[in-house]
C-alpha positions in Angstrom: 37.0 18.0 -26.8 33.0 17.8 -27.5 32.2 20.4 -24.9 35.4 22.4 -25.2 34.6 23.8 -28.7 36.9 26.6 -30.5 35.2 29.1 -32.9 36.0 27.1 -35.9 34.3 23.8 -34.2 31.4 26.3 -33.2 31.0 27.5 -36.6 31.1 23.9 -38.0 28.3 22.8 -35.7 26.2 25.9 -36.4 26.8 25.0 -40.4 25.8 21.4 -39.8 22.6 22.4 -38.1 21.6 24.9 -40.5 22.0 22.2 -43.5 20.0 19.6 -41.5 17.4 22.4 -40.9 17.4 23.5 -44.6 16.9 19.8 -45.8 13.9 19.5 -43.4 12.3 22.8 -44.5 12.6 21.7 -48.2 11.4 18.0 -47.5 8.5 18.9 -45.6 7.5 21.9 -47.8 3.8 21.5 -47.3 4.3 22.4 -43.5 6.7 25.2 -44.2 4.5 27.1 -46.7 1.6 26.8 -44.1 3.6 27.0 -40.8 1.0 28.8 -38.8 -2.1 27.1 -40.2 -1.4 23.5 -40.9 0.5 20.6 -39.1 1.4 17.1 -40.2 -1.7 14.8 -40.4 -1.5 11.9 -37.9 -5.0 11.6 -37.2 -6.2 12.2 -33.5 -2.8 11.6 -32.3 -1.4 15.2 -33.8 -4.1 17.0 -32.2 -3.7 15.1 -28.8 0.0 16.1 -29.1 -0.8 19.6 -29.4 -3.4 19.5 -26.7 -0.7 18.0 -24.5 1.7 20.9 -25.4 -1.1 23.5 -24.2 -2.4 21.2 -21.2 1.1 21.1 -19.3 1.4 24.7 -18.7 -2.1 25.4 -18.2 -2.4 22.6 -15.7 0.7 24.0 -13.9 0.7 27.7 -14.5 -3.1 28.2 -14.4 -4.7 25.4 -12.3 -1.8 24.9 -10.3 -2.0 21.0 -10.3 -0.1 18.1 -11.7 -0.4 17.7 -15.4 -0.5 14.1 -15.0 -4.2 13.9 -13.8 -7.1 16.1 -15.4 -10.8 16.5 -15.2 -10.7 18.4 -18.3 -11.1 15.1 -20.4 -13.7 12.5 -19.8 -15.8 14.8 -17.5 -16.7 14.1 -14.7 -14.6 11.0 -14.5 -11.3 12.6 -15.6 -8.2 10.7 -16.9 -5.0 9.6 -15.7 -2.0 10.7 -17.7 0.8 9.1 -16.0 1.4 6.6 -18.8 0.2 9.0 -21.6 2.1 9.9 -24.6 2.8 13.4 -23.4 5.8 15.6 -23.5 5.7 17.7 -20.3 8.9 19.4 -20.5 8.4 20.6 -24.1 4.8 22.0 -22.9 6.8 24.0 -20.2 9.6 25.3 -22.3 7.4 26.2 -25.2 4.5 28.3 -23.1 6.0 31.6 -24.0 6.2 30.4 -27.8 2.6 29.3 -27.7 1.6 32.6 -26.4 3.6 34.4 -29.1 3.2 32.5 -32.2 0.2 30.1 -31.4 -0.1 26.3 -30.6 0.2 24.9 -34.4 3.5 27.2 -35.3 5.0 26.2 -32.0 4.4 22.5 -32.7 5.9 23.0 -36.3 9.0 24.5 -34.6 9.4 21.4 -32.6 8.8 19.3 -35.6 11.7 21.1 -37.4 14.2 21.3 -34.7 13.9 17.5 -34.2 15.3 17.1 -37.5 18.0 19.9 -37.2 19.0 18.9 -33.6 18.7 15.2 -34.3 21.2 15.5 -37.2 23.5 17.8 -35.1 23.7 15.6 -32.0 24.3 12.6 -34.1 26.8 14.5 -36.2 28.7 15.2 -32.8 28.4 11.7 -31.7 29.9 10.1 -34.9 32.5 12.8 -35.1 33.6 11.9 -31.5 33.9 8.3 -32.9 35.3 8.4 -36.2 37.0 11.8 -36.4 35.7 12.4 -39.7 33.4 15.4 -40.3 31.9 14.3 -43.7 31.4 10.8 -42.3 29.8 12.3 -39.2 27.4 14.4 -41.4 26.3 11.3 -43.2 25.6 9.8 -39.9 23.6 12.8 -38.7 21.7 12.6 -41.9 20.7 8.9 -41.5 19.6 9.4 -38.1 17.7 12.5 -38.6 16.0 11.5 -41.7 15.6 7.9 -41.2 12.3 6.4 -42.4 11.3 5.4 -39.0 11.8 9.0 -37.7 9.9 10.6 -40.5 7.0 7.9 -40.2 6.8 8.9 -36.5 7.0 12.5 -37.2 3.7 12.1 -39.3 1.8 10.9 -36.4 3.6 11.3 -32.6 5.4 14.4 -31.5 6.8 12.4 -28.4 8.7 10.2 -31.2 9.2 13.2 -33.5 11.4 14.8 -30.7 14.2 11.9 -30.6 16.9 14.4 -31.2 18.4 14.1 -27.3 18.9 10.0 -27.7 22.3 10.6 -29.5 23.2 13.3 -27.2 22.4 10.8 -24.3 24.6 8.1 -26.0 27.6 10.6 -26.3 27.5 11.6 -23.2 27.3 8.0 -21.5 30.2 6.9 -23.5 32.2 10.1 -22.7 31.3 9.4 -19.1 32.6 5.7 -19.5 35.8 6.8 -21.5 36.9 9.8 -19.7 36.0 8.7 -16.1 34.9 12.4 -15.4 31.6 12.7 -13.4 30.7 16.0 -15.4 29.7 13.8 -18.2 27.5 11.8 -16.0 25.6 15.2 -15.4 25.2 16.0 -19.0 24.1 12.3 -19.7 21.4 13.1 -17.0 20.4 16.2 -18.4 19.9 14.6 -22.1 18.2 11.8 -20.3 15.7 13.9 -18.6 15.3 15.8 -21.9 14.6 12.8 -24.0 12.3 11.3 -21.4 10.1 14.4 -20.7 10.5 16.6 -23.7 10.2 13.4 -25.7 8.3 10.6 -24.0 8.4 8.1 -21.0 8.7 5.3 -23.5 12.1 7.1 -25.0 13.3 7.1 -21.3 12.6 3.2 -20.9 14.4 2.7 -24.3 17.4 4.8 -23.0 17.5 2.6 -19.7 17.6 -0.5 -22.1 20.2 0.7 -24.1 22.3 1.5 -21.0 21.8 -2.0 -19.7 22.6 -3.6 -23.0 25.5 -1.3 -23.4 27.1 -1.9 -20.1 26.8 -5.7 -20.5 28.3 -5.6 -23.9 31.4 -3.3 -22.5 31.6 -5.6 -19.7 32.3 -8.5 -22.2 34.3 -6.5 -24.6 36.3 -4.2 -22.3 36.0 -5.6 -18.7 39.0 -3.7 -17.1 37.8 -0.5 -18.6 34.2 -1.0 -17.2 34.4 -2.8 -14.0 36.5 -0.3 -12.2 35.7 2.1 -9.3 35.4 5.3 -11.3 32.7 3.8 -14.0 30.7 2.2 -11.0 30.8 5.5 -9.3 30.0 7.5 -12.3 26.9 5.3 -13.1 25.9 5.9 -9.6 26.2 9.8 -10.1 24.2 9.3 -13.3 21.3 7.5 -11.5 21.3 10.1 -8.6 21.5 13.2 -11.1 18.5 11.7 -13.1 16.6 11.2 -10.0 17.3 14.8 -8.7 16.6 16.5 -12.4 13.5 14.3 -12.9 12.2 14.7 -9.3 9.5 17.6 -10.3 7.9 15.1 -12.8 8.4 12.0 -10.6 6.4 13.6 -7.8 3.8 14.2 -10.3 3.7 10.7 -11.7 4.5 8.5 -9.0 1.0 8.9 -7.0 -0.9 8.1 -10.4 1.6 5.6 -11.9 -0.2 2.5 -10.7 -3.6 3.6 -12.3 -1.4 4.7 -15.6 -0.1 1.4 -15.9 -2.9 -0.4 -15.6 -4.6 1.8 -18.4 -1.6 1.2 -20.5 -1.6 -2.7 -20.1 -5.2 -2.8 -21.7 -3.4 -2.2 -24.9 -0.1 -4.3 -24.3 -1.2 -7.7 -25.6 0.3 -9.8 -28.1 -2.0 -8.8 -30.8 -1.1 -5.1 -30.3 2.6 -5.9 -30.1 2.6 -7.9 -33.3 0.4 -5.1 -35.0 3.0 -2.4 -34.0 6.2 -4.8 -34.7 8.7 -4.6 -37.7 8.0 -6.7 -40.6 11.4 -8.5 -41.8 10.5 -7.3 -45.4 10.0 -3.6 -44.1 13.8 -3.3 -43.4 14.5 -3.6 -47.0 11.3 -2.0 -48.8 11.0 1.8 -49.1 8.8 3.8 -46.8 5.0 4.6 -47.4 5.9 8.1 -47.0 8.7 8.3 -49.6 6.9 10.3 -52.3 9.2 8.9 -54.9 8.3 5.3 -54.1 4.8 5.9 -52.7 3.0 4.2 -55.6 5.3 1.3 -55.2 4.5 1.1 -51.4 0.9 1.2 -52.1 1.4 -2.3 -53.6 2.8 -4.0 -50.5 0.8 -2.0 -48.0 -1.4 -5.2 -47.0 1.5 -7.6 -47.4 3.8 -5.7 -45.3 2.3 -3.5 -43.0 -0.8 -5.2 -42.2 -1.0 -8.2 -39.9 -3.1 -11.6 -39.9 -2.6 -13.3 -36.8 -4.6 -16.4 -35.5 -6.8 -16.1 -38.5 -7.8 -12.6 -38.0 -6.9 -9.8 -40.5 -5.9 -6.5 -38.8 -5.9 -3.0 -40.5 -2.4 -2.0 -41.7 -0.4 0.0 -38.9 1.7 1.7 -41.3 3.6 4.3 -38.9 4.7 1.6 -36.4 6.1 -0.7 -39.2 8.2 1.4 -41.2 11.8 0.6 -40.6 13.4 0.9 -44.0 17.5 0.8 -43.6 18.5 2.1 -47.2 20.7 0.1 -49.5 23.1 3.0 -49.7 23.5 3.2 -45.9 23.5 -0.7 -45.8 26.4 -0.6 -48.3 28.3 1.7 -46.1 27.7 -0.3 -42.8 29.0 -3.7 -44.8 32.0 -1.6 -46.0 32.8 -0.7 -42.4 32.4 -4.5 -41.4 34.8 -5.5 -44.2 37.6 -3.1 -43.7 37.3 -3.5 -39.9 37.5 -7.3 -40.3 40.4 -7.0 -42.8 42.2 -5.0 -40.4 41.6 -7.1 -37.2 39.9 -4.0 -35.7 36.4 -5.6 -35.5 36.6 -5.0 -31.8 36.4 -1.3 -32.3 32.8 -1.7 -33.9 31.4 -4.9 -32.5 29.8 -3.0 -29.6 27.8 -1.2 -32.3 26.8 -4.4 -34.2 25.6 -5.8 -30.7 23.4 -2.7 -30.1 22.3 -3.0 -33.9 21.3 -6.8 -33.4 19.7 -6.7 -30.0 17.3 -3.7 -30.8 16.5 -5.2 -34.3 15.6 -8.3 -32.4 13.5 -6.2 -30.0 12.0 -4.4 -33.0 10.4 -7.1 -34.7 8.3 -7.9 -31.8 7.0 -11.0 -29.9 6.9 -13.4 -33.0 8.8 -12.9 -36.3 6.6 -11.6 -39.3 7.4 -12.2 -43.0 4.7 -11.0 -45.3 1.7 -10.4 -43.6 1.5 -13.3 -41.2 3.4 -14.4 -38.3 6.0 -17.2 -38.5 5.3 -18.1 -35.1 9.0 -18.0 -34.2 9.7 -16.1 -31.0 12.2 -13.3 -30.6 13.9 -11.2 -27.9 10.8 -9.1 -27.4 8.9 -12.2 -26.3 10.9 -12.1 -23.2 11.2 -8.3 -22.9 7.3 -7.8 -22.9 7.4 -9.6 -19.6 9.5 -7.1 -17.7 7.3 -4.8 -15.6 7.3 -1.2 -16.7 9.8 -1.9 -19.7 6.8 -3.5 -21.4 5.1 -0.1 -21.3 6.9 0.0 -24.7 4.1 -1.8 -26.2 5.0 -0.8 -30.0 8.3 -2.7 -30.8 8.8 -1.2 -33.9 9.9 1.9 -32.2 13.2 0.5 -31.1 13.9 0.9 -34.7 15.3 4.4 -33.5 18.2 2.8 -31.6 18.6 0.5 -34.6 19.0 3.4 -36.8 21.5 5.2 -34.6 23.8 2.2 -34.4 23.5 1.9 -38.2 24.3 5.5 -38.6 27.5 4.8 -36.5 28.3 2.0 -38.6 27.7 4.1 -42.0 30.1 6.8 -40.6 32.9 4.2 -40.3 32.2 2.8 -43.7 32.2 6.1 -45.3 35.4 7.2 -43.6 37.1 4.0 -44.8 35.9 4.9 -48.2 37.0 8.4 -48.2 40.4 7.5 -47.1 41.0 5.0 -49.8 41.9 6.9 -52.9 40.3 10.4 -52.5 41.6 13.6 -52.1 39.6 16.5 -50.2 37.7 17.5 -53.3 37.1 13.8 -54.1 35.9 13.2 -50.4 33.7 16.2 -50.7 32.2 15.1 -54.0 31.6 11.6 -52.3 29.9 13.1 -49.5 27.4 14.8 -51.9 26.8 11.6 -53.7 25.9 9.7 -50.6 23.9 12.6 -49.2 21.8 12.5 -52.5 21.3 8.8 -52.4 20.3 8.7 -48.8 17.7 11.7 -49.3 16.4 9.8 -52.3 16.0 6.5 -50.4 14.8 8.2 -47.1 12.7 10.9 -48.8 9.5 12.1 -47.1 8.6 14.5 -49.7 5.4 14.0 -51.4 5.6 14.5 -55.1 2.1 14.6 -56.0 -0.5 17.1 -54.6 -3.1 14.4 -53.6 -0.5 12.8 -51.5 0.8 16.1 -50.1 -2.7 17.1 -48.9 -3.3 14.0 -47.2 0.0 14.4 -45.1 -1.0 17.7 -43.6 -4.1 18.7 -41.8 -5.9 22.1 -40.8 -4.7 23.4 -37.5 -7.0 26.7 -37.4 -9.7 26.8 -34.7 -12.9 27.8 -35.9 -14.4 31.1 -34.3 -17.3 29.3 -32.8 -15.0 27.4 -30.3 -13.5 30.8 -29.2 -17.0 32.1 -28.8 -17.8 29.2 -26.1 -15.1 30.6 -24.1 -17.4 33.8 -23.9 -20.4 32.0 -22.3 -20.4 32.5 -18.6 -20.7 29.8 -15.8 -19.0 26.4 -14.8 -19.9 23.8 -17.1 -18.6 21.0 -19.3 -18.9 20.9 -23.2 -19.9 18.1 -25.4 -18.3 18.2 -28.9 -19.8 16.0 -31.4 -18.9 13.5 -32.7 -17.5 12.6 -29.5 -16.7 8.9 -30.0 -14.5 7.1 -32.7 -16.0 6.4 -35.9 -17.7 2.9 -35.5 -16.9 1.8 -38.9 -13.4 2.8 -39.0 -12.2 3.1 -35.4 -10.8 6.6 -36.0 -10.1 8.8 -33.1 -9.8 11.7 -35.3 -12.7 13.9 -34.2 -12.3 13.1 -30.4 -8.5 14.2 -31.0 -9.9 17.3 -32.6 -12.2 18.3 -29.9 -9.3 18.2 -27.7 -7.5 20.6 -29.6 -10.5 22.9 -29.8 -10.6 22.8 -26.0 -7.4 24.8 -26.2 -9.5 27.7 -27.4 -12.5 27.5 -24.8 -10.6 26.1 -22.0 -13.6 24.2 -20.4 -13.7 20.3 -19.4 -15.1 18.1 -22.2 -17.4 15.0 -22.1 -15.1 12.6 -24.1 -11.6 13.3 -25.5 -8.9 11.0 -26.6 -6.2 9.6 -24.6 -4.2 6.7 -26.0 -4.1 5.1 -22.6 -7.8 5.1 -22.1 -9.4 2.8 -19.5 -13.3 1.7 -19.2 -14.5 4.0 -16.9 -13.4 7.0 -18.8 -14.9 5.8 -22.1 -18.3 5.2 -20.5 -18.6 8.7 -19.6 -19.3 9.2 -23.3 -20.8 6.1 -23.9 -23.7 6.6 -21.4 -24.9 9.7 -23.2 -27.5 8.6 -26.0 -26.6 11.8 -27.9 -23.1 11.0 -28.2 -23.8 7.4 -29.3 -26.3 8.5 -31.7 -23.9 11.2 -33.2 -21.5 8.4 -33.9 -23.8 6.1 -35.5 -24.9 9.3 -37.7 -21.3 9.9 -38.7 -21.1 6.2 -39.8 -24.0 6.6 -42.2 -26.4 4.7 -39.9 -28.7 7.3 -39.1 -29.6 9.0 -35.9 -30.0 5.9 -33.8 -29.4 4.6 -30.3 -29.4 0.8 -30.1 -30.2 0.2 -26.6 -31.0 -2.6 -24.2 -33.6 -0.4 -22.2 -36.8 0.9 -23.9 -36.0 4.3 -22.5 -37.3 7.8 -23.6 -34.0 8.8 -25.3 -34.8 12.5 -25.2 -35.4 12.2 -21.4 -32.1 10.1 -21.1 -30.0 12.6 -23.0 -31.4 15.6 -20.5 -30.7 13.1 -17.8 -27.1 12.6 -18.7 -26.5 16.2 -19.7 -27.7 17.3 -16.2 -25.5 14.8 -14.5 -22.5 15.6 -16.5 -23.1 19.3 -16.1 -23.0 19.9 -20.1 -23.6 23.5 -20.5 -22.7 23.5 -24.1 -23.2 21.1 -27.1 -21.1 21.9 -30.2 -21.1 20.1 -33.6 -18.0 19.8 -35.8 -20.1 20.4 -38.9 -17.7 18.7 -41.5 -17.8 15.4 -39.6 -21.4 15.1 -41.4 -22.6 15.4 -44.9 -25.5 17.9 -45.6 -28.3 15.5 -44.6 -26.6 14.0 -41.6 -25.8 17.6 -40.5 -29.4 18.7 -41.0 -30.9 15.7 -39.0 -28.5 16.5 -36.0 -29.2 19.9 -35.8 -32.9 19.7 -36.0 -32.9 17.2 -33.2 -30.7 19.6 -31.1 -33.0 22.4 -32.0 -35.8 20.5 -30.3 -33.7 20.0 -27.3 -32.4 23.4 -26.6 -33.7 25.9 -29.1 -31.9 28.1 -31.7 -27.9 27.7 -31.4 -25.8 30.5 -29.8 -23.5 30.3 -32.8 -23.4 28.9 -36.5 -21.2 28.9 -39.4 -19.8 26.4 -41.9 -17.5 25.0 -39.2 -19.5 24.5 -36.2 -22.8 24.7 -34.5 -23.2 25.8 -30.9 -25.9 25.2 -28.4 -26.3 26.4 -25.0 -28.3 23.8 -22.8 -30.1 24.5 -19.5 -28.5 21.4 -18.0 -26.5 23.1 -15.7 -29.4 25.2 -14.1 -31.1 21.7 -13.7 -34.0 23.1 -15.6 -34.9 19.4 -16.5 -36.1 18.7 -13.1 -35.4 15.0 -13.1 -38.9 14.4 -12.4 -39.2 11.2 -14.3 -38.0 7.6 -13.9 -34.8 7.0 -16.1 -32.8 3.8 -16.4 -29.6 3.2 -17.8 -26.9 0.4 -18.1 -23.7 0.3 -15.9 -20.5 -1.6 -16.7 -19.2 -3.0 -20.0 -22.3 -4.3 -21.6 -21.6 -5.0 -25.4 -24.1 -3.9 -27.8 -24.6 -6.7 -30.3 -24.5 -4.2 -32.9 -21.2 -3.2 -32.0 -20.1 -6.7 -31.5 -21.4 -8.1 -34.8 -19.6 -5.4 -36.6 -16.2 -7.3 -35.8 -17.4 -10.8 -35.8 -20.0 -12.7 -37.5 -22.9 -13.6 -35.6 -26.7 -14.4 -36.3 -29.4 -11.7 -35.9 -30.7 -13.0 -32.7 -27.3 -12.4 -31.1 -27.1 -9.1 -32.8 -30.2 -7.8 -31.3 -29.2 -8.4 -27.7 -26.8 -6.3 -25.2 -24.4 -8.9 -23.8 -22.6 -9.3 -20.6 -20.3 -11.4 -18.5 -20.4 -11.3 -14.8 -21.0 -8.6 -13.5 -23.2 -6.1 -15.1 -26.0 -3.7 -13.9 -28.8 -1.5 -14.7 -29.0 1.7 -12.6 -32.7 3.4 -12.1 -33.3 6.9 -11.0 -36.5 7.5 -9.2 -37.9 10.7 -8.0 -40.2 8.8 -5.5 -40.1 5.6 -3.4 -42.2 3.1 -5.3 -42.7 -0.4 -6.5 -41.8 -0.9 -10.0 -42.3 -3.6 -12.7 -39.3 -4.6 -14.9 -40.0 -6.6 -18.0 -37.3 -7.7 -20.5 -36.1 -10.7 -22.5 -33.0 -12.8 -22.0 -31.1 -15.6 -23.3 -27.9 -17.5 -22.3 -25.0 -18.2 -24.8 -24.5 -21.5 -23.3 -27.4 -24.0 -23.7 -28.8 -23.0 -20.4 -27.9 -20.7 -17.2 -29.3 -19.3 -14.1 -29.3 -15.5 -14.0 -29.6 -13.8 -10.7 -30.8 -10.4 -10.3 -29.5 -8.4 -7.1 -31.1 -5.3 -5.6 -27.9 -3.1 -4.7 -25.2 -4.8 -2.7 -27.6 -7.5 -1.5 -26.2 -11.2 -1.3 -29.7 -12.8 -1.7 -31.1 -12.7 -5.3 -34.0 -10.5 -5.9 -35.0 -13.0 -8.5 -33.3 -16.3 -10.2 -34.2 -16.7 -13.8 -33.5 -19.9 -15.7 -32.1 -18.9 -19.3 -32.2 -21.1 -22.5 -30.3 -20.2 -25.8 -33.3 -18.6 -26.9 -35.0 -15.4 -26.1 -37.8 -16.0 -23.3 -39.8 -13.0 -21.6 -39.3 -12.1 -17.8 -41.0 -10.2 -15.3 -39.6 -8.9 -11.9 -40.9 -6.7 -9.2 -38.5 -3.9 -8.0 -38.7 -2.1 -4.8 -37.2 1.4 -5.7 -36.0 3.9 -3.1 -36.1 7.7 -3.9 -33.1 8.6 -6.0 -30.5 5.9 -7.5 -31.2 2.2 -7.4 -28.8 -0.4 -8.8 -29.9 -3.8 -10.2 -27.2 -6.3 -10.6 -27.0 -9.1 -13.0 -25.1 -12.3 -12.4 -25.4 -15.5 -14.3 -24.3 -18.6 -12.2 -22.6 -22.0 -13.1 -21.8 -21.0 -16.6 -18.4 -21.3 -18.6 -17.5 -18.0 -20.5 -16.7 -18.4 -24.0 -12.9 -18.1 -24.8 -13.6 -16.7 -28.3 -16.3 -14.4 -27.3 -15.9 -13.3 -23.6 -18.6 -11.1 -23.5 -21.1 -13.9 -24.8 -22.5 -15.2 -21.5 -26.0 -13.9 -21.1 -27.9 -11.3 -23.4 -30.9 -9.1 -22.8 -33.1 -6.8 -24.9 -36.3 -4.6 -24.5 -36.1 -3.6 -20.9 -39.0 -1.7 -19.8 -39.5 -0.4 -16.3 -42.9 1.2 -15.3 
């Protein structure tokens, strides 16, 4: 049967693979003609994915460590990658390919294989179910080129490589039908492939499918499922998965708790809603469809955006695309009609259940129609409370299983249609017609040059980053801009800096991890140069709004020394000519002439690693998640008084480096968000307040004497007896103009 193929069947499978590959190469022509120099444009996510392909083999074979923990991002704190969107097995398997053809070409090979193999494995699944080659081809087309797959392929490698999902389903069904343990092994292999060559979220989704499938089959075919062979083979499946996945589990488990904690920060209801399907999006052509792109632009804000609890959020186009296609819906409805007419609904009710359950998960915690939430809870509202399973914080990705079930139903419908009054040539012609219709409806080809240019991005690494690798010493690199753009919240350049890191192979201050935590982000926020470069990129000038009246050049040199920054590089194209000149001139003053400069990059060698700055002066800096009023007021309406302050809720701190033991004087202004509040200042870990200040809702001046030991000293801020605002949780107490002498 499926895994005992004769020569003619092998030729058929090879032919199907070639056809699917050819369609992909034509559909994504803008990648095909720039195979080694450009990749699909998914912002920082695509660069992060390429970094992941490089990082896994580099960590394992060069650094001899787990790939799920890294000191190469957010140095010196590092990052936990246990819940990150990595594809570690893809990185391992493509390591020789990366060395041979380069990282960008390797990425593109995986990209095109996902469509060719996705179509092939879905073809095999549908062929097993309907025994009709043309119907199976239609099913493969529906799954491989579904709008949800194309949309994810334009952003996320880990959700581009979904080809092993139908293979897992096929092996699982064969295990249940044939009662043979070998299919449990094949299912386990495909599960490990989809989880670790794809994504952990895919693994969670596959487990969800397994649970739903078993429950459905217990109801529909109790005797077939509730028997010794099925239970035994399911046990074999679990054991095989644990054994095959053990190398990755050994790496993941020690870091899993912290990884889940980081992932949970972005798994709230708002993010779930933002990344859920809109009911209308099932019936509207995709934004990425070149034929209907201009039409889609008309409903970007009404379908892909979200207004929730009175707040309007930016459209999350990629995660909300779920178009089913009217030609495919027609075939699926035809399947329902014929199966019902022949009293054979039992044969397809399993796939109807799969379609409905996963569609209810895909629409998120509350049903959305138009740009607003109806407030009607769905199945995902329960699902999101299940530990580990709720790591799938983007409900719209359940569309992959919705599409798989739809592809099966479409194959059944085409099978009925082709057997009605059509001969062989007629069936072939019918297959051609539906293939054309589906390609038109699912098309991901940009038909205008401007749209095509938006859908790919440059993957060539400027020579200056290779030059950094030649500089001797153990040091970290700060690539500017190192923070997301404060006006657009774009992580494009932090992602780019990770990709450039693959050339110089040194740790970087910053980076982009989709599951970051506060301590990681603070390694960048604490460096005035990084913050100033971010404001500069946003058109605000080379400024550093700060609660402490510090010598910022001195503070920059302090942090560069603390974080062992030996090289500062500038991505020149991130700035206009005036902004770039301002930044370069400032860096000239700090470091002297650059070691490398061209149109793409400016590279400066610092003296931080040699401790040349001496740390001879008192330096003060904030600790904890203080919120700049400037940042906060860019998101919410607030008056100028609130905008001037740095805000904290309990507990926040200021750390002071003193070269000698001394008594210092700290002066500052403070106010309480509530009408009144008592702000206590503690020295270090002391339990007795160094000073207790009575705050009001207007700024007042305060002065406190500080006994400083040689080295680092910490002053802790804690406001007593106050109710933290639920609307503005950081609006508790505000400070500004801190001076320490």
